[in-house]
Backbone bond lengths (Angstrom), bond angles and torsions (degrees), N, CA, C in turn:
res aa  C-N    CA-C-N  psi(-1)  N-CA   C-N-CA  omega(-1)  CA-C   N-CA-C  phi
1 M - - - 1.494 - - 1.558 109.07 -
2 V 1.322 115.58 -44.65 1.484 119.42 -179.24 1.510 111.00 -67.59
3 A 1.360 114.74 -40.05 1.438 118.50 178.12 1.519 111.99 -63.15
4 R 1.349 118.10 -37.19 1.447 121.80 -179.15 1.603 109.77 -67.22
5 R 1.385 115.33 -38.06 1.433 114.98 174.62 1.503 114.94 -67.18
6 R 1.301 117.66 -33.36 1.469 123.55 179.37 1.569 107.61 -65.70
7 K 1.306 116.54 -43.90 1.429 119.77 178.68 1.554 112.80 -62.41
8 R 1.370 113.40 -42.18 1.441 117.91 178.28 1.511 111.98 -63.31
9 A 1.361 116.11 -39.23 1.484 121.48 177.41 1.525 110.27 -64.86
10 A 1.328 116.92 -38.53 1.427 119.03 179.89 1.529 112.59 -69.05
11 R 1.354 115.99 -30.64 1.493 119.57 179.70 1.553 109.44 -73.23
12 D 1.350 115.07 -49.84 1.459 120.76 -176.15 1.466 111.46 -117.40
13 P 1.339 120.74 81.01 1.417 121.16 -174.02 1.584 108.41 -72.33
14 E 1.319 118.56 -27.75 1.456 121.25 -178.58 1.504 112.96 -66.75
15 D 1.385 116.28 -30.59 1.444 120.18 -179.49 1.516 113.48 -70.43
16 C 1.351 117.87 -18.24 1.426 122.98 -179.03 1.514 116.17 -96.74
17 I 1.348 112.19 12.28 1.522 117.30 178.61 1.491 109.62 -72.07
18 P 1.355 120.80 119.44 1.465 119.82 176.94 1.538 110.82 -72.61
19 S 1.341 114.37 133.40 1.480 118.64 -178.80 1.520 105.52 -146.25
20 P 1.380 118.29 153.94 1.443 120.51 175.11 1.496 112.38 -64.96
21 P 1.349 118.03 154.74 1.467 120.03 -179.37 1.515 109.60 -60.73
22 G 1.309 115.13 134.93 1.457 123.16 178.11 1.475 115.50 85.95
23 Y 1.339 119.84 3.98 1.460 126.40 -177.17 1.566 108.46 -115.30
24 A 1.297 113.18 146.69 1.457 121.20 171.11 1.536 109.67 -106.41
25 A 1.334 116.17 141.78 1.421 121.30 -177.33 1.501 112.38 -98.98
26 I 1.351 117.64 134.19 1.451 125.40 178.48 1.512 107.54 -119.53
27 P 1.337 120.18 109.26 1.446 119.70 176.82 1.514 112.42 -74.21
28 I 1.322 115.84 140.13 1.446 124.26 178.82 1.569 109.58 -133.15
29 K 1.280 118.46 155.51 1.452 125.01 172.14 1.497 110.41 -132.71
30 F 1.345 114.29 145.69 1.473 118.11 179.16 1.508 111.15 -63.20
31 S 1.334 116.72 -43.83 1.442 121.52 -178.17 1.553 109.47 -154.09
32 E 1.271 116.24 176.19 1.483 119.13 179.59 1.528 112.54 -67.05
33 K 1.354 117.90 -23.55 1.454 120.11 179.73 1.477 112.98 -73.41
34 Q 1.269 117.58 -21.88 1.416 120.43 -177.95 1.524 113.28 -75.97
35 Q 1.296 121.05 130.66 1.432 123.73 -176.47 1.504 112.26 -91.59
36 A 1.361 114.06 -43.38 1.511 115.69 -179.54 1.525 109.66 -79.89
37 S 1.365 115.75 149.74 1.441 122.19 178.20 1.520 111.50 -102.67
38 H 1.338 113.24 146.55 1.458 119.82 170.55 1.534 108.38 -104.15
39 Y 1.316 117.37 147.86 1.435 120.64 -171.77 1.520 109.65 -115.90
40 L 1.336 113.80 131.43 1.515 120.95 168.35 1.502 105.96 -99.20
41 Y 1.384 112.48 135.81 1.427 122.48 177.26 1.478 110.17 -103.79
42 V 1.370 116.01 120.92 1.479 120.50 -170.13 1.524 107.96 -126.91
43 R 1.337 114.76 149.79 1.386 122.01 168.37 1.541 109.41 -156.41
44 A 1.327 117.25 162.48 1.462 121.54 175.63 1.485 112.92 -65.41
45 H 1.289 118.53 130.07 1.470 121.28 -176.07 1.537 108.13 -72.68
46 G 1.388 113.72 131.97 1.464 118.13 177.96 1.496 108.45 -152.21
47 V 1.349 116.75 155.74 1.440 122.13 178.93 1.549 107.39 -128.47
48 R 1.326 114.42 171.17 1.483 117.35 179.74 1.544 109.26 -66.81
49 Q 1.317 113.09 158.44 1.415 122.23 -177.19 1.554 108.13 -67.79
50 G 1.350 114.07 132.59 1.490 118.03 -176.97 1.501 113.83 90.01
51 T 1.326 118.49 -5.19 1.484 122.83 179.90 1.524 108.79 -103.07
52 K 1.340 116.30 134.29 1.454 121.51 -178.53 1.495 108.94 -87.84
53 S 1.283 118.46 154.58 1.501 124.33 178.12 1.466 108.41 -143.53
54 I 1.377 113.91 148.18 1.487 119.71 -176.96 1.510 107.77 -83.82
55 W 1.363 119.75 -5.15 1.456 119.86 -179.16 1.551 106.69 -107.28
56 P 1.360 115.45 141.32 1.497 118.39 175.18 1.523 112.56 -59.99
57 Q 1.324 114.95 133.01 1.447 119.62 -169.34 1.543 111.99 -66.68
58 K 1.300 118.42 -46.02 1.425 122.35 -171.97 1.537 115.36 -92.93
59 R 1.353 114.54 -5.92 1.440 119.31 -174.64 1.555 113.16 -119.33
60 T 1.348 116.63 8.78 1.468 122.08 -176.84 1.470 110.25 -110.42
61 L 1.307 117.43 135.33 1.448 124.76 175.03 1.517 109.25 -113.08
62 F 1.285 116.18 125.87 1.471 123.80 179.16 1.505 109.47 -94.79
63 V 1.316 117.42 127.16 1.472 122.42 -172.02 1.545 108.14 -122.24
64 L 1.327 115.47 128.76 1.484 121.63 175.24 1.527 110.25 -107.67
65 N 1.357 114.99 160.80 1.459 122.91 171.35 1.498 112.24 64.34
66 V 1.355 115.33 41.56 1.488 121.89 177.07 1.528 108.27 -78.68
67 P 1.384 117.63 117.77 1.497 119.41 -176.99 1.532 110.15 -70.65
68 P 1.376 116.34 161.12 1.422 120.62 -178.07 1.536 115.43 -61.65
69 Y 1.315 117.57 -30.59 1.452 120.36 -177.45 1.507 113.08 -80.23
70 C 1.380 116.51 -3.67 1.507 118.12 177.89 1.434 110.67 -98.84
71 T 1.346 115.62 111.65 1.432 123.42 -177.30 1.540 111.64 -87.50
72 E 1.300 117.52 178.07 1.476 122.70 176.18 1.488 110.60 -62.36
73 E 1.344 115.30 -41.91 1.475 119.63 178.02 1.450 113.93 -65.13
74 S 1.401 116.43 -39.76 1.444 119.37 179.03 1.540 110.81 -66.94
75 L 1.328 117.14 -42.20 1.453 122.88 -178.98 1.543 108.71 -63.04
76 S 1.313 117.35 -42.15 1.421 119.73 178.93 1.548 111.25 -64.00
77 R 1.319 116.32 -38.96 1.476 119.64 -179.89 1.527 111.65 -68.67
78 L 1.376 117.87 -36.02 1.434 121.17 -178.22 1.533 109.74 -69.27
79 L 1.299 120.21 -35.98 1.426 123.66 178.59 1.499 117.54 -93.31
80 S 1.369 115.39 4.77 1.484 117.80 -178.91 1.521 111.42 -67.35
81 S 1.302 119.12 -22.91 1.442 121.42 -179.65 1.563 112.17 -70.89
82 C 1.324 116.77 -15.69 1.496 119.45 178.74 1.481 110.38 -87.05
83 G 1.317 120.21 -19.73 1.471 123.34 -178.22 1.536 111.04 154.84
84 L 1.286 116.39 173.61 1.469 120.08 -179.02 1.472 111.14 -67.80
85 V 1.361 116.45 125.65 1.458 121.12 -177.10 1.555 107.09 -95.02
86 Q 1.292 115.26 128.19 1.475 120.83 -178.42 1.483 111.95 -86.35
87 S 1.350 121.12 -41.72 1.423 123.89 177.97 1.486 110.75 -160.02
88 V 1.325 114.98 156.46 1.527 122.25 178.34 1.531 105.34 -137.42
89 E 1.312 116.39 132.62 1.473 121.27 178.58 1.539 107.06 -136.22
90 L 1.326 112.76 128.26 1.472 122.43 174.98 1.520 110.08 -95.69
91 Q 1.288 116.45 139.51 1.472 121.78 177.49 1.480 110.79 -140.93
92 E 1.364 114.61 162.58 1.464 119.66 178.63 1.458 111.99 -71.60
93 K 1.358 118.00 -38.55 1.439 122.48 -177.53 1.517 109.11 -145.38
94 P 1.340 119.62 163.91 1.429 119.64 179.53 1.536 113.26 -56.21
95 D 1.369 115.04 144.49 1.455 122.16 -178.62 1.517 109.04 -88.90
96 L 1.360 114.87 124.87 1.438 119.08 177.49 1.532 112.95 -108.70
97 A 1.271 115.65 8.27 1.508 118.81 -177.14 1.524 109.77 -70.25
98 E 1.314 115.55 143.54 1.446 121.42 177.36 1.475 113.51 -101.25
99 S 1.351 119.73 -13.98 1.408 125.08 176.54 1.473 113.57 -104.52
100 P 1.351 118.95 146.64 1.489 118.58 -179.61 1.482 111.16 -61.44
101 K 1.312 115.02 143.51 1.460 122.32 179.29 1.510 109.51 -87.58
102 E 1.355 115.33 155.46 1.461 121.57 174.98 1.510 110.60 -71.68
103 S 1.320 114.53 147.13 1.485 117.66 178.49 1.521 110.61 -61.77
104 R 1.325 113.86 138.23 1.442 118.96 -176.36 1.545 107.14 -86.39
105 S 1.302 112.85 144.20 1.503 118.94 179.05 1.520 106.93 -89.71
106 K 1.329 112.86 146.04 1.493 119.49 177.75 1.528 109.42 -77.87
107 F 1.256 119.74 -11.86 1.483 122.11 -179.31 1.554 110.27 -100.76
108 F 1.321 118.02 -39.67 1.474 121.46 -176.66 1.554 108.39 -116.70
109 H 1.279 114.14 81.56 1.440 119.03 177.34 1.554 107.05 -143.52
110 P 1.349 118.10 152.29 1.451 119.23 -179.80 1.551 114.26 -63.00
111 K 1.312 114.99 160.96 1.427 119.87 179.14 1.521 111.26 -62.15
112 P 1.315 118.90 150.15 1.499 119.57 177.88 1.514 111.12 -61.52
113 V 1.279 114.73 142.17 1.504 122.36 -176.72 1.540 108.84 -73.20
114 P 1.328 117.68 117.86 1.456 117.05 176.05 1.510 110.99 -73.59
115 G 1.330 115.74 142.83 1.460 119.52 179.37 1.511 111.59 103.77
116 F 1.321 112.56 -167.00 1.529 118.77 -176.03 1.554 109.26 -79.09
117 Q 1.353 112.58 151.11 1.412 120.27 -172.66 1.551 108.59 -134.05
118 V 1.336 111.24 177.34 1.505 118.07 170.87 1.568 106.50 -116.28
119 A 1.305 114.77 160.38 1.466 119.56 -179.02 1.510 111.72 -137.22
120 Y 1.291 115.68 149.23 1.471 125.48 170.85 1.488 109.64 -114.93
121 V 1.288 116.76 112.23 1.517 124.06 179.48 1.527 108.41 -107.67
122 V 1.340 115.54 119.13 1.450 121.84 -179.86 1.538 109.34 -106.15
123 F 1.289 116.01 119.14 1.503 122.55 176.22 1.545 108.99 -92.08
124 Q 1.313 112.71 157.47 1.438 119.28 178.17 1.530 111.95 -72.89
125 K 1.317 116.86 -25.07 1.491 124.97 -175.20 1.502 108.60 -130.99
126 P 1.345 121.19 144.60 1.417 121.80 177.45 1.561 114.45 -62.71
127 S 1.332 117.31 -22.82 1.432 119.54 177.52 1.529 114.39 -62.38
128 G 1.325 115.52 -22.49 1.459 118.89 179.69 1.504 111.42 -66.43
129 V 1.338 117.91 -35.48 1.480 122.72 178.47 1.475 109.02 -65.36
130 S 1.354 117.94 -48.29 1.457 121.69 178.44 1.488 113.74 -58.15
131 A 1.383 117.54 -42.79 1.449 120.64 177.69 1.531 112.35 -65.66
132 A 1.277 116.33 -36.75 1.509 121.11 178.79 1.522 111.51 -65.65
133 L 1.335 117.71 -36.78 1.494 121.73 178.89 1.552 109.82 -68.61
134 A 1.293 119.16 -28.40 1.462 122.77 -179.80 1.533 111.94 -97.58
135 L 1.358 118.81 8.47 1.452 120.82 -176.64 1.489 112.95 -72.20
136 K 1.300 115.69 135.86 1.491 122.09 174.99 1.521 110.22 -108.26
137 G 1.352 113.59 158.55 1.401 119.18 -174.97 1.521 112.08 -130.05
138 P 1.318 117.29 -161.47 1.458 124.60 6.92 1.537 112.33 -87.17
139 L 1.313 113.53 149.61 1.451 121.66 177.23 1.510 109.95 -100.17
140 L 1.336 116.10 145.04 1.529 121.66 -176.79 1.497 108.99 -99.42
141 V 1.324 113.76 126.36 1.473 119.76 178.31 1.501 110.67 -76.98
142 S 1.306 118.64 -44.83 1.442 125.97 -175.09 1.542 108.28 -110.62
143 T 1.297 116.28 115.39 1.471 122.30 179.11 1.548 108.76 -121.96
144 E 1.289 116.67 175.06 1.476 121.54 177.09 1.523 112.89 -65.33
145 S 1.316 113.88 -37.64 1.479 117.51 179.49 1.524 111.53 -77.80
146 H 1.340 116.63 -30.46 1.454 120.99 -177.84 1.530 109.39 -130.92
147 P 1.321 118.81 73.34 1.457 121.88 -175.86 1.558 109.71 -75.74
148 V 1.333 115.35 144.80 1.480 122.54 176.76 1.523 106.76 -102.16
149 K 1.309 115.99 123.59 1.464 123.28 -177.12 1.543 108.98 -68.03
150 T 1.325 116.63 140.29 1.459 123.07 178.72 1.544 108.11 -139.90
151 G 1.312 116.20 164.12 1.451 121.54 174.16 1.511 114.76 63.22
152 I 1.313 117.17 -135.28 1.465 122.05 -177.18 1.474 112.74 -65.81
153 Q 1.363 118.80 -32.52 1.438 123.77 178.53 1.543 110.63 -64.73
154 K 1.330 117.26 -37.11 1.440 120.48 -179.27 1.538 109.84 -73.41
155 W 1.293 117.76 -37.40 1.483 121.63 177.14 1.522 109.63 -63.35
156 I 1.351 117.62 -45.72 1.438 119.98 177.21 1.535 113.24 -59.20
157 S 1.356 116.14 -42.03 1.428 123.39 179.32 1.545 109.95 -62.87
158 D 1.353 113.68 -44.94 1.499 117.72 179.92 1.496 112.38 -66.44
159 Y 1.332 117.96 -35.10 1.446 119.64 176.62 1.533 112.59 -67.98
160 A 1.334 114.06 -39.84 1.492 118.91 -179.87 1.563 108.79 -65.76
161 D 1.351 116.23 -40.67 1.464 117.23 178.22 1.488 116.72 -68.95
162 S 1.399 113.33 -22.92 1.523 116.55 179.07 1.482 113.36 -73.34
163 M 1.351 117.29 -13.64 1.491 119.74 176.67 1.511 113.02 -87.70
164 P 1.299 119.91 106.25 1.476 122.02 -172.84 1.563 110.63 -75.72
165 D 1.298 116.05 153.30 1.400 122.21 173.89 1.543 110.52 -75.78
166 P 1.309 122.52 117.73 1.504 122.13 -174.60 1.496 114.23 -57.62
167 E 1.316 116.72 -37.87 1.468 118.33 -176.88 1.550 111.38 -71.81
168 A 1.357 113.99 -39.79 1.502 117.62 178.97 1.530 109.10 -71.45
169 L 1.276 119.38 -32.42 1.476 122.35 175.09 1.493 110.43 -66.67
170 R 1.335 119.22 -43.77 1.419 121.38 177.95 1.527 113.64 -62.14
171 V 1.328 116.22 -40.45 1.465 120.83 176.39 1.501 111.06 -60.56
172 E 1.314 116.97 -46.24 1.468 118.97 -177.20 1.495 112.76 -69.20
173 V 1.345 118.21 -34.62 1.456 122.10 178.98 1.580 106.50 -67.60
174 D 1.282 118.27 -47.15 1.453 122.21 178.28 1.497 112.99 -57.99
175 T 1.322 115.63 -42.74 1.490 120.15 179.11 1.531 108.82 -65.25
176 F 1.276 118.50 -42.10 1.449 119.40 179.44 1.540 111.91 -66.35
177 M 1.320 118.51 -40.57 1.481 120.62 179.97 1.531 109.15 -68.49
178 E 1.319 119.98 -35.72 1.484 120.68 176.80 1.504 109.66 -62.48
179 A 1.343 115.86 -45.20 1.464 117.03 179.48 1.534 113.43 -65.98
180 Y 1.344 116.02 -34.43 1.475 120.85 -179.36 1.584 107.21 -69.57
181 D 1.365 118.54 -45.96 1.395 118.79 177.95 1.523 115.21 -59.76
182 Q 1.302 115.15 -36.24 1.486 121.50 176.98 1.505 109.11 -67.47
183 K 1.283 120.06 -39.29 1.434 123.22 -179.83 1.531 110.44 -66.65
184 I 1.328 116.27 -42.91 1.466 119.64 177.40 1.543 113.49 -65.19
185 A 1.351 117.18 -38.16 1.449 122.65 177.46 1.533 109.64 -63.35
186 E 1.358 115.98 -41.55 1.433 118.69 -178.68 1.590 110.52 -67.51
187 E 1.346 115.13 -37.77 1.501 115.93 179.20 1.461 111.16 -70.07
188 E 1.377 121.01 -34.10 1.422 121.11 176.49 1.563 111.83 -69.56
189 A 1.327 118.20 -37.59 1.408 120.93 177.58 1.549 110.34 -64.98
190 K 1.310 117.32 -39.53 1.426 122.24 178.33 1.498 111.26 -67.63
191 A 1.327 118.06 -40.51 1.497 120.99 174.93 1.483 112.87 -63.66
192 K 1.309 117.43 -38.29 1.460 121.82 178.87 1.544 110.22 -66.93
193 E 1.289 116.78 -35.72 1.479 117.46 178.80 1.549 111.36 -70.74
194 E 1.397 115.61 -36.54 1.432 118.44 -177.31 1.549 113.75 -83.16
195 E 1.359 117.62 -6.69 1.464 119.40 -177.16 1.564 110.85 -67.02
196 G 1.272 115.80 123.96 1.475 121.69 174.95 1.513 111.98 77.79
197 V 1.339 121.01 9.66 1.457 125.91 -176.80 1.537 106.08 -96.06
198 C 1.384 117.21 128.10 1.428 119.40 179.70 1.551 109.96 -86.20
199 D 1.327 117.18 145.43 1.455 118.99 175.61 1.562 109.63 -86.00
200 E 1.354 115.21 -168.26 1.461 119.09 -176.82 1.525 111.84 -63.19
201 E 1.348 119.97 -31.70 1.432 121.61 -178.98 1.470 113.21 -91.37
202 G 1.321 119.64 3.07 1.476 121.70 177.06 1.476 114.61 91.96
203 W 1.366 119.91 8.93 1.428 121.61 -177.46 1.559 108.33 -90.76
204 V 1.330 117.40 145.75 1.415 123.16 -179.77 1.528 107.98 -108.42
205 K 1.315 115.35 124.87 1.455 119.91 -178.23 1.596 107.76 -78.81
206 V 1.342 113.80 130.63 1.451 120.63 175.58 1.454 110.59 -91.58
207 T 1.368 115.57 122.90 1.424 120.90 -178.55 1.504 112.01 -107.55
208 R 1.295 119.01 174.45 1.450 122.50 -179.54 1.560 112.01 -68.75
209 R 1.272 118.04 -20.99 1.428 122.48 -177.29 1.586 110.68 -66.35
210 G 1.293 116.24 -24.19 1.442 119.25 -179.63 1.514 116.39 -81.38
211 W 1.356 116.13 -7.90 1.463 120.10 -174.86 1.501 108.37 -77.12
212 R 1.359 114.98 149.42 1.420 121.10 175.37 1.533 110.46 -77.62
213 P 1.377 117.22 141.95 1.432 117.93 179.51 1.539 111.81 -63.90
214 V 1.293 116.32 144.36 1.459 122.31 -179.56 1.470 111.08 -82.02
215 L 1.385 116.33 134.57 1.454 121.56 -177.90 1.485 108.37 -75.25
216 P 1.354 118.38 150.88 1.474 118.94 178.90 1.546 108.10 -70.78
217 R 1.317 116.85 136.07 1.428 123.97 -176.08 1.533 108.92 -88.60
218 T 1.360 118.16 79.63 1.426 120.47 170.96 1.537 111.32 -83.70
219 E 1.324 116.83 177.10 1.456 119.59 -179.29 1.504 111.40 -66.00
220 A 1.302 116.85 -43.31 1.482 119.65 179.72 1.510 111.62 -62.08
221 A 1.418 114.94 -42.56 1.495 119.46 179.50 1.530 109.44 -62.81
222 S 1.328 116.94 -39.95 1.454 119.52 -179.78 1.497 112.41 -66.12
223 L 1.384 117.42 -35.60 1.477 119.46 177.93 1.552 110.46 -70.15
224 R 1.328 117.41 -35.09 1.459 119.67 179.54 1.570 109.46 -66.99
225 V 1.358 115.43 -39.04 1.439 117.55 177.88 1.524 111.53 -65.08
226 L 1.275 116.62 -41.64 1.510 118.69 178.89 1.501 110.98 -64.37
227 E 1.342 117.56 -42.16 1.418 121.84 178.30 1.531 111.31 -60.42
228 R 1.278 115.29 -43.30 1.497 121.78 177.69 1.496 111.03 -60.08
229 E 1.372 114.88 -45.21 1.430 117.30 179.27 1.534 112.92 -64.40
230 R 1.358 115.95 -37.46 1.456 118.58 -179.94 1.555 110.67 -65.65
231 R 1.334 116.51 -41.55 1.466 118.27 175.62 1.550 113.16 -60.74
232 K 1.306 113.40 -38.49 1.417 118.80 -176.16 1.562 109.20 -66.39
233 R 1.354 115.07 -40.45 1.453 120.54 176.70 1.514 113.36 -66.95
234 A 1.338 114.93 -36.90 1.478 120.21 176.83 1.506 112.63 -64.56
235 R 1.339 117.48 -34.33 1.463 119.48 -178.90 1.612 109.24 -71.51
236 K 1.283 114.58 -35.32 1.447 120.60 -179.80 1.534 112.72 -77.90
237 E 1.290 118.19 -17.23 1.477 121.58 -175.81 1.522 109.51 -73.74
238 L 1.342 116.51 139.18 1.474 122.03 178.10 1.529 106.67 -87.72
239 L 1.401 114.56 121.54 1.429 120.83 -177.52 1.595 107.17 -93.01
240 N 1.338 116.15 140.82 1.442 122.69 174.92 1.577 111.45 53.68
241 F 1.327 114.58 38.47 1.461 118.32 -179.66 1.505 110.58 -91.97
242 Y 1.341 116.61 -37.91 1.438 123.82 -177.75 1.567 109.61 -101.41
243 P 1.295 119.05 156.39 1.493 120.00 178.70 1.517 111.59 -62.02
244 W 1.348 118.48 -37.98 1.441 118.69 -177.34 1.567 108.19 -68.78
245 Q 1.312 120.90 -25.68 1.443 123.07 175.65 1.546 110.08 -66.96
246 H 1.356 116.71 -38.82 1.392 122.84 177.00 1.540 111.11 -60.12
247 R 1.354 113.72 -48.20 1.492 119.08 -177.33 1.516 109.40 -63.15
248 E 1.332 117.64 -45.80 1.444 121.37 -178.22 1.519 113.20 -61.79
249 S 1.374 113.75 -42.44 1.451 117.59 179.98 1.540 113.26 -65.95
250 K 1.348 114.99 -36.10 1.545 118.15 175.65 1.508 110.94 -67.48
251 M 1.349 116.03 -41.16 1.499 118.01 177.72 1.480 111.76 -65.94
252 E 1.316 119.81 -38.77 1.478 122.46 177.73 1.538 108.02 -64.84
253 H 1.339 118.71 -41.71 1.477 120.75 -178.83 1.471 110.62 -65.79
254 L 1.346 120.58 -39.55 1.483 122.15 178.05 1.529 110.72 -68.18
255 A 1.301 117.75 -36.48 1.465 120.79 179.85 1.560 108.81 -68.42
256 Q 1.369 117.42 -39.12 1.460 118.62 175.31 1.541 113.70 -64.59
257 L 1.347 118.04 -37.29 1.465 121.01 174.73 1.500 111.52 -64.41
258 R 1.289 117.31 -47.84 1.489 119.91 177.52 1.556 112.80 -56.96
259 K 1.300 113.71 -43.05 1.484 118.50 179.26 1.518 110.22 -63.96
260 K 1.338 117.72 -43.93 1.456 120.51 177.66 1.490 114.21 -64.12
261 F 1.402 114.67 -37.16 1.456 119.33 176.70 1.482 113.42 -62.29
262 E 1.385 114.96 -42.97 1.451 117.51 179.95 1.538 110.33 -68.56
263 E 1.313 119.25 -38.00 1.437 120.84 177.85 1.582 111.46 -63.57
264 D 1.340 116.93 -39.15 1.464 120.95 176.79 1.509 110.78 -63.56
265 K 1.346 119.18 -41.14 1.462 122.54 178.35 1.474 111.62 -62.05
266 Q 1.306 116.95 -42.28 1.480 119.76 -179.14 1.578 109.27 -69.35
267 R 1.320 116.16 -36.27 1.495 117.33 176.47 1.540 111.16 -64.60
268 I 1.299 115.89 -42.53 1.562 118.07 -177.66 1.506 108.94 -67.44
269 E 1.347 118.00 -40.05 1.467 119.50 178.82 1.568 109.78 -62.29
270 L 1.311 114.20 -41.40 1.526 116.39 179.35 1.534 110.18 -65.44
271 L 1.319 119.30 -38.31 1.457 119.43 179.96 1.519 112.52 -68.95
272 R 1.366 116.78 -36.12 1.426 120.62 175.77 1.538 113.23 -63.53
273 A 1.352 112.69 -40.07 1.455 116.16 177.07 1.502 113.19 -64.97
274 Q 1.326 117.01 -30.30 1.491 121.16 179.65 1.534 110.74 -90.12
275 R 1.367 116.97 2.59 1.500 122.51 178.11 1.572 108.74 59.83
276 K 1.309 116.88 36.57 1.474 118.78 177.88 1.549 109.40 -122.10
277 F 1.390 114.02 24.95 1.471 117.58 -177.40 1.477 110.02 -76.30
278 R 1.357 118.33 113.99 1.478 122.17 173.21 1.555 107.61 -127.75
279 P 1.317 113.95 94.50 1.448 115.68 -177.99 1.470 115.01 -67.19
280 Y 1.403 120.40 -24.29 1.441 124.32 178.07 1.497 111.31 -120.54
């Protein structure tokens, strides 16, 4: 029985490829020198009924186990035999967002995720997804016509790509700031229109335009605020309410009397020395 299974596995090695349920396996190799194959697990992208998705349902192929050396360009080239590829996007994990994402900037984007990733491949026609599910391999990622850089060549290429073009960067920043200024102006105009306007239930929406301008916090202004707070706390404080407050107030009163007595003695001695002492 075991020998029969081994013979069957030797005849059809592709039938013994382990894959998750619902996925098809596509073997790939980095180059012709590589003997072992790496497997991409693919299926048609789909979501639950009633849930929206940013990816076209019948034209999107979801790919698992994408190796680090496989770029978006390489993946598009590998699947180009199935049909015209509209777009390829690599991500760290599956995307569950229902709203379309903003376009990523080539200057301000997070570092590439090291390790294996997932991919969303969008074909121009639904037949591309069907052809990709039936695709046989192995497919070569790095060929003579389309070599994939590795080692020191890849490091040099990554370093060169990390240096942005100053003019292109300035144009993108100016475009972003113009869009931001326009958005802020629209929000202010909308807030001005809604200021003091009642809704259907008679409520008035409070906007930022009704706020008082904040005073500059200089050192003198901060001291005045602290003094005002101290006076407010002193007015709220209960005087001579506890026994220890009685004792402290009496001790403070005696200390003030002694201090005044000593000051009067010094003043009288000074007047006597100047011969201007007039007690009455």
